[in-house]
N, C-alpha and C positions, 0 to 999 in steps of 0.2 A: 546452582549456576544461574547467572543472569546475562542479559544481553550485553555485549561489549560496548564500550564508548563509541567505537567506530560504527557499529550497527545503529546505535541511537542517533548518531550524527547523520548517517545516510537516510534513516527514516524521517528525520526532521527536514532534510532537504527535499525529499520526495513529498512529504506532507505539505510543505510550503508551496511546491510546484502545483500540487493538486488543488490547494486552496486558491491559488492564482487563477485557476480555471473553474472556480466556483463549485468544486467538489463538496459534497455534503457528507455528514456522518463520518468524519475522519477518526479512525481508531487504530492504534498500534498495539499489537498483542505480543508479549514476550513469550515465544514458544521454545526457548532453549531447553527447558526441562524435558518435554515429551518429544521434541523434534531435533535430533542431533545435526541435521544438515543446514539449518538456518537459525537465526536469532529472533527475527521479528517478522510478523505478518502485518502489513499496512493495508487497511481496508478503506476504500473510498467509494462513494456512490455518485452516479450521474443520472440526470433525468431522462436522457435519451441516448441512442447509440452514437450520435455525433459527439455529444459531450463526453461520453465515456472514452471514445477514441482520442479526443482532444486532451483530456486529463492524462491519459497514458502517454501520449506524445510529449506533453510538457514534463512529465516525470522523467522520461528517457532523456530529454534535452538537458534538463537541469542537472541530472546526475552525470551525464556525459561531460558537461561543463566542469563539474567537480572532480572529474577523473575516474568516475565509476561507470563501467560498461555493463550492460545487461548480458547475462549468460543465456537466457532463453526468454522468448516471448510467445504467448499463445493467445488465441481468441481475437486477434486484431480484425480478422475478416468479418466477424459477425457484430462486434462492438457491444455485446451483451455482458461479457465477463472477460476482461483482458488480464492475463497474469504476466507480470514482469518479474523475472528472477534475477536479482543482483547478488546472489550468493548469501551474504549476511542478512539481506532484507528481501522479502518477496512481497510485491505489491499486487493486491487484488482490486482492480478497478471494475466496479460492477454497476449494471443498470439497477436502479433502486428496486424494481420488482424482483429481479433475480436475487438481490441481496436479502430481501425479506424472505424469499422462498428458501434459499439455502442456509440462511441464518448462521454464518460462520462464527459469529460472536458466541452463540449458544454452544457450538461444538467445542470451542476453546475457552469456555467460561471459567475453567479452573486455572487458567494462566493469567499472570498479572498484566495489567494494562500499562503501557509506556506513556509517560507524559510527553505531549507534543507541543512544541513552541507555537506552531501555526494554529493550533486549536486554542491555546491559552490567550493568544493575541486577539482572537476573534470575539 
C-alpha cells in the first residue's frame, strides 16, 4: 500500500507553505505500511523557536485555505517540535537541534520518501 493521491496533494501544499517560511530539510515519508492511521509524515526544520512556530502557522493557514482542517496540534507553546495532525498527513515542524537529536528519518528509514514539488523547485 502507498500514500493516496489526496495525501500527496496535502503534503505538497504543506511543504510549499513550509518552504515559503524558509523551512529547511523538507522530507515526506510514506508511512502507510507500518502506520495504519496516516499516510505521510512531513518533516521540516526551523533555525529557532519563532521560525518553527511561523512555519507551523503557515502550514495550518495554507491547508485551511485548501479546505483541510487539522485534527490535533501539539507543541505550539514551546516552539521546539510542533506536530500538526491533518489525518492523512502529519507534519513535524522541528527546531533543527531537536530534529538532529530525534532523527526521525533514521527511525523511518525503511519507508519510501515521497517526492515533493516544493523541494524539486528549490
